[in-house]
C-alpha positions as CSV (number, residue, x, y, z in Angstrom):
1,M,38.7,29.8,30.2
2,T,38.7,29.4,26.4
3,D,40.8,31.4,23.9
4,T,38.3,33.6,21.9
5,H,40.8,34.6,19.2
6,L,41.6,32.7,16.1
7,H,45.1,31.4,15.7
8,C,46.2,32.5,12.3
9,H,47.2,29.2,10.7
10,H,45.3,29.7,7.4
11,A,44.1,32.9,5.9
12,E,40.7,31.4,4.8
13,T,39.8,30.0,8.3
14,A,38.1,33.2,9.4
15,E,36.2,33.4,6.1
16,I,35.1,29.8,6.5
17,I,33.9,30.3,10.0
18,C,31.9,33.4,8.9
19,S,30.2,31.3,6.2
20,L,29.2,28.4,8.4
21,P,25.5,27.6,8.3
22,Q,23.3,28.7,11.2
23,D,22.9,26.3,14.1
24,G,19.3,25.4,13.0
25,V,20.6,24.2,9.7
26,I,23.4,22.3,11.3
27,E,20.9,20.6,13.6
28,K,18.6,19.7,10.8
29,V,21.4,18.1,8.8
30,S,22.6,16.3,11.9
31,A,19.1,14.9,12.6
32,T,18.9,13.7,9.0
33,F,22.2,11.8,9.4
34,Q,21.0,10.4,12.7
35,L,17.8,9.3,11.0
36,I,19.5,7.4,8.2
37,S,22.2,5.9,10.5
38,D,19.6,3.3,11.4
39,P,20.2,0.2,9.2
40,T,16.5,-0.4,8.7
41,R,15.7,3.1,7.7
42,L,18.7,3.2,5.4
43,K,17.5,0.0,3.7
44,I,14.0,1.4,3.3
45,L,15.4,4.6,1.9
46,L,17.6,2.6,-0.5
47,L,14.6,0.7,-1.7
48,L,12.5,3.9,-2.1
49,C,15.2,5.6,-4.0
50,H,14.5,3.2,-6.8
51,C,10.8,2.3,-6.7
52,E,7.5,3.3,-5.2
53,E,6.2,0.6,-2.7
54,C,3.5,-0.1,-0.3
55,V,4.1,-0.9,3.4
56,N,3.6,-4.6,3.0
57,N,6.2,-5.0,0.2
58,I,8.6,-2.8,2.2
59,A,8.1,-5.0,5.3
60,V,8.9,-8.1,3.2
61,A,12.0,-6.5,1.8
62,V,13.4,-5.5,5.2
63,N,12.0,-8.6,7.0
64,M,10.0,-6.7,9.6
65,S,6.3,-6.4,10.5
66,A,4.2,-3.8,8.7
67,P,3.6,-1.8,11.9
68,A,7.3,-1.6,12.6
69,V,8.0,-0.4,9.0
70,S,5.2,2.1,9.3
71,H,7.0,3.7,12.3
72,H,10.2,4.0,10.2
73,L,8.2,5.4,7.3
74,R,6.6,8.0,9.5
75,L,10.0,9.2,10.7
76,L,11.4,9.4,7.1
77,K,8.2,11.2,6.0
78,Q,8.4,13.7,8.9
79,A,12.0,14.5,7.8
80,G,10.8,15.2,4.3
81,L,12.9,12.4,2.8
82,I,9.9,10.4,1.5
83,S,6.4,11.2,0.2
84,S,3.3,9.1,0.0
85,R,0.2,8.7,-2.1
86,R,-3.0,6.7,-1.7
87,L,-3.7,4.0,-4.3
88,G,-7.0,2.5,-3.5
89,K,-6.8,1.1,0.0
90,E,-3.0,1.2,0.1
91,I,-0.5,4.0,0.7
92,H,2.6,3.9,-1.5
93,Y,5.8,5.5,-0.6
94,K,8.7,6.9,-2.7
95,L,11.7,9.2,-2.3
96,S,10.7,12.8,-2.1
97,D,11.5,15.1,-5.0
98,T,13.4,17.6,-2.7
99,P,17.0,18.6,-3.3
100,E,18.0,17.0,0.0
101,A,16.4,13.6,-0.8
102,Q,17.9,13.6,-4.3
103,L,21.3,14.3,-2.9
104,L,20.9,11.4,-0.5
105,H,19.8,9.2,-3.5
106,R,23.0,10.1,-5.4
107,S,25.1,9.5,-2.3
108,I,23.5,6.2,-1.5
109,D,23.9,5.0,-5.1
110,D,27.6,6.0,-5.0
111,I,28.2,4.4,-1.6
112,F,26.6,1.1,-2.6
113,D,27.9,1.3,-6.2
114,I,24.4,1.3,-7.7
115,R,23.9,2.5,-11.3
116,C,20.5,4.1,-11.3
117,H,18.4,4.7,-14.4
118,H,16.4,7.6,-12.8
């Protein structure tokens, strides 16, 4: 049996609990962190924070095959972190212009101590 009453350690605890995001939002954020916890996807995201690239160049940068990179790109795109556009026969990828993707960009730059000109 669990205790369903708050222990009154801090006055703001109940207020914070009431303002917690809904479970769906928590699950989406958790899924994003799981997605970028993969070293390859993190490296791809780091690259795409700073330039737009095609699958082949990304594959060379992360030392993987183009099909393997395409799988990672698909997951990042489904999460809304990257976007793509067709240039001739190639598809080029870049970081999405969403608030979440831009926050990740700033966070990645801070974590890796990168001074970005964007």
